[in-house]
N, CA and C of each residue as an Amber inpcrd file, in Angstrom:
protein
   192
 105.8640000  76.6720000  82.0660000 104.2850000  75.7400000  82.8480000
 103.9380000  75.2110000  83.5300000 103.4910000  75.4220000  84.6430000
 102.6680000  75.2780000  85.5370000 101.3470000  74.1780000  84.8590000
 101.3660000  72.6520000  85.4240000 100.4370000  71.9250000  85.7270000
  99.3470000  72.2260000  86.0740000  98.5580000  72.4470000  86.2940000
  96.6940000  73.2700000  87.1060000  95.9130000  72.5750000  87.5430000
  96.1240000  71.1840000  86.7570000  94.7340000  70.6870000  86.2150000
  94.0530000  69.4680000  87.6350000  95.3070000  70.0430000  88.3180000
  94.7880000  69.5620000  89.8150000  95.2260000  70.8510000  91.2790000
  94.7680000  72.0710000  90.5360000  94.9750000  73.2700000  91.6520000
  92.9440000  72.0990000  91.9390000  93.5260000  73.1490000  93.2660000
  92.6630000  73.4640000  94.4570000  92.1290000  74.3860000  94.6700000
  91.1150000  75.2120000  93.9650000  90.8540000  76.9010000  94.9010000
  90.5620000  77.2140000  96.0430000  91.4200000  77.5510000  96.4760000
  90.1540000  78.9400000  97.7060000  90.4050000  79.6650000  98.1180000
  89.0480000  80.4710000  98.1890000  89.0060000  82.0500000  98.2780000
  88.1730000  81.5980000 100.0120000  89.0050000  83.2380000 100.2410000
  88.8760000  83.5910000 101.3060000  87.2620000  83.9420000 102.2610000
  87.2730000  83.4620000 103.3090000  86.1370000  83.1640000 103.8220000
  85.9380000  84.9780000 104.6880000  87.1020000  85.8930000 104.0510000
  86.6960000  87.4640000 103.9460000  86.5970000  87.9230000 102.7460000
  86.0860000  87.5950000 101.9200000  86.2620000  88.1280000 100.3010000
  85.3930000  88.6160000 100.2870000  84.9330000  89.1990000  99.7900000
  83.3920000  90.2170000  99.6400000  83.0860000  90.1140000  98.2670000
  81.5970000  90.2920000  98.5130000  80.5570000  89.5660000  97.0810000
  81.6150000  90.2580000  95.1110000  81.4690000  89.7770000  94.8710000
  82.4070000  89.6010000  93.5380000  83.8170000  90.3240000  93.1170000
  84.8950000  90.5110000  94.4210000  85.4780000  91.2100000  95.0860000
  87.0900000  90.0530000  95.1080000  87.2070000  89.0050000  94.6360000
  88.0510000  87.7930000  95.2690000  88.8860000  87.2020000  94.2800000
  89.6080000  87.2110000  95.0930000  90.9440000  86.2280000  94.4680000
  90.6230000  85.1930000  95.2300000  91.2950000  83.8280000  94.4070000
  91.2210000  81.9280000  95.1250000  92.9480000  81.9250000  94.6200000
  92.8620000  81.3270000  95.7170000  94.6240000  80.2240000  96.0620000
  94.8750000  78.9850000  95.8350000  95.2330000  78.5530000  95.0340000
  95.5960000  77.5790000  95.3080000  97.4250000  77.0200000  95.7320000
  97.2550000  75.7540000  96.6660000  98.5680000  76.3160000  97.4230000
  98.8850000  74.4350000  97.7110000  98.1720000  73.9480000  96.7870000
  98.5380000  72.4700000  96.9960000  98.6290000  72.4150000  95.2430000
 100.4000000  72.6010000  95.0390000 100.9540000  72.7810000  94.2180000
 101.6730000  72.1380000  94.4730000 102.8410000  71.3190000  93.5180000
 104.4870000  71.1290000  93.9590000 105.0620000  72.4500000  93.5620000
 105.8000000  72.6820000  94.3280000 107.0260000  74.0730000  95.1040000
 106.2040000  75.9140000  94.3260000 104.6090000  75.7960000  93.6220000
 103.8690000  77.2090000  93.0460000 102.8650000  76.7910000  93.9960000
 102.5000000  78.7810000  94.7450000 101.2120000  78.9010000  94.7730000
 100.3920000  79.6070000  93.5530000  99.7010000  79.2550000  93.4590000
  98.4020000  79.4040000  92.4200000  97.3920000  80.7410000  92.8130000
  97.5960000  81.9860000  92.0230000  96.6390000  82.8480000  92.1600000
  96.0370000  83.2600000  90.4870000  94.1100000  83.5920000  91.3200000
  93.7720000  83.5600000  90.4370000  92.3120000  84.5970000  90.2380000
  91.8240000  85.2430000  89.5490000  90.4800000  86.4180000  89.8120000
  89.5950000  85.2960000  89.9500000  88.3130000  85.0820000  91.2800000
  87.4800000  84.2390000  91.1100000  86.3520000  84.3000000  89.9040000
  86.3950000  85.8720000  89.5730000  85.2240000  85.4730000  88.8000000
  85.4840000  85.1230000  86.7400000  86.5490000  85.0550000  86.8960000
  86.7850000  84.6720000  85.6990000  88.2710000  83.5710000  85.4020000
  87.6480000  82.5120000  86.3540000  88.7430000  81.3810000  87.2700000
  88.9840000  80.3510000  85.3370000  89.1680000  80.6930000  84.3710000
  89.8410000  80.0810000  83.3440000  90.7170000  81.4850000  83.0310000
  90.6050000  82.0610000  83.2820000  91.7020000  82.9430000  82.9290000
  92.7460000  83.0040000  83.1660000  93.3550000  84.6520000  83.4620000
  95.2320000  84.2140000  83.9960000  95.4240000  83.4700000  85.1400000
  96.4240000  82.6420000  85.4240000  96.1740000  82.5960000  87.1710000
  98.6970000  83.2430000  86.8590000  98.0670000  84.2680000  88.7640000
 100.2600000  84.8760000  88.5590000 100.6140000  82.8010000  89.2640000
 101.5700000  83.0360000  89.0410000 102.1860000  81.7670000  89.9000000
 103.5640000  82.4880000  90.5780000 103.9050000  81.5690000  91.9980000
 104.5190000  82.3700000  93.2150000 105.2610000  81.2000000  93.3480000
 106.9430000  81.4470000  93.7980000 107.4330000  80.2300000  94.0480000
 106.7760000  80.0040000  95.9330000 107.6560000  78.3970000  96.3540000
 106.4560000  78.7570000  97.9490000 107.3750000  79.9720000  98.5130000
 108.7450000  79.9530000  98.5960000 109.3720000  81.5740000 100.1280000
 108.8590000  82.6550000 100.0050000 108.7170000  82.8910000  97.5680000
 107.8160000  84.0990000  97.6040000 106.9020000  83.9210000  98.5020000
 105.2890000  83.4210000  97.9670000 104.1660000  83.0010000  98.9940000
 104.3940000  83.3310000 100.0520000 104.8270000  82.9630000 100.8940000
 105.3720000  83.2410000 102.8470000 105.9140000  84.2280000 103.0170000
 106.8400000  85.1820000 102.2540000 107.3510000  86.3690000 102.6830000
 105.9330000  87.5220000 102.5580000 105.1260000  87.1110000 101.3440000
 104.3080000  87.7590000 100.6370000 102.9630000  88.1100000 101.7750000
 102.9710000  86.7840000 103.1660000 102.0960000  86.9360000 103.6360000
 102.3190000  87.3770000 104.8700000 103.2420000  86.7930000 105.2470000
 103.8830000  87.5660000 106.4440000 104.1010000  88.8560000 105.9690000
 104.8090000  89.3060000 104.8050000 104.5450000  90.9130000 105.3270000
 103.2440000  91.6650000 105.0830000 102.7400000  90.7280000 104.2600000
 100.9150000  91.7880000 104.4590000 100.5430000  90.9970000 106.0460000
 100.3150000  90.3390000 107.2400000  99.7670000  90.3820000 108.4400000
 100.7010000  90.7460000 108.5350000 102.0980000  91.0550000 108.7880000
 102.5130000  91.8350000 109.8130000 102.1160000  93.1850000 108.8660000
 102.3240000  93.6130000 108.2680000 101.8090000  95.4720000 108.2620000
  99.8020000  95.3150000 107.3880000  98.9630000  95.2520000 108.3610000
  97.3800000  95.1570000 108.3480000  96.9990000  96.3910000 106.8460000
  96.0620000  96.0890000 106.8030000  95.8380000  98.4420000 106.0020000
  94.6730000  98.1140000 107.2060000  95.0000000  98.9330000 107.3690000
  93.9540000 100.6610000 108.7230000  92.9350000 100.1190000 107.8630000
């Protein structure tokens, strides 16, 4: 289980009102992702390499 007590959550500046995810990339070895509407709810965690691959893929294939 990842300790999230020091997570610094950031929301994208492109997020629409009410439909947002937050990302914490200051955690050792993992990146946390959560629903901004439910900050005490579940958190998905990804290894840094997996997160970097995800970001690269999204940037290379933007939605129309």
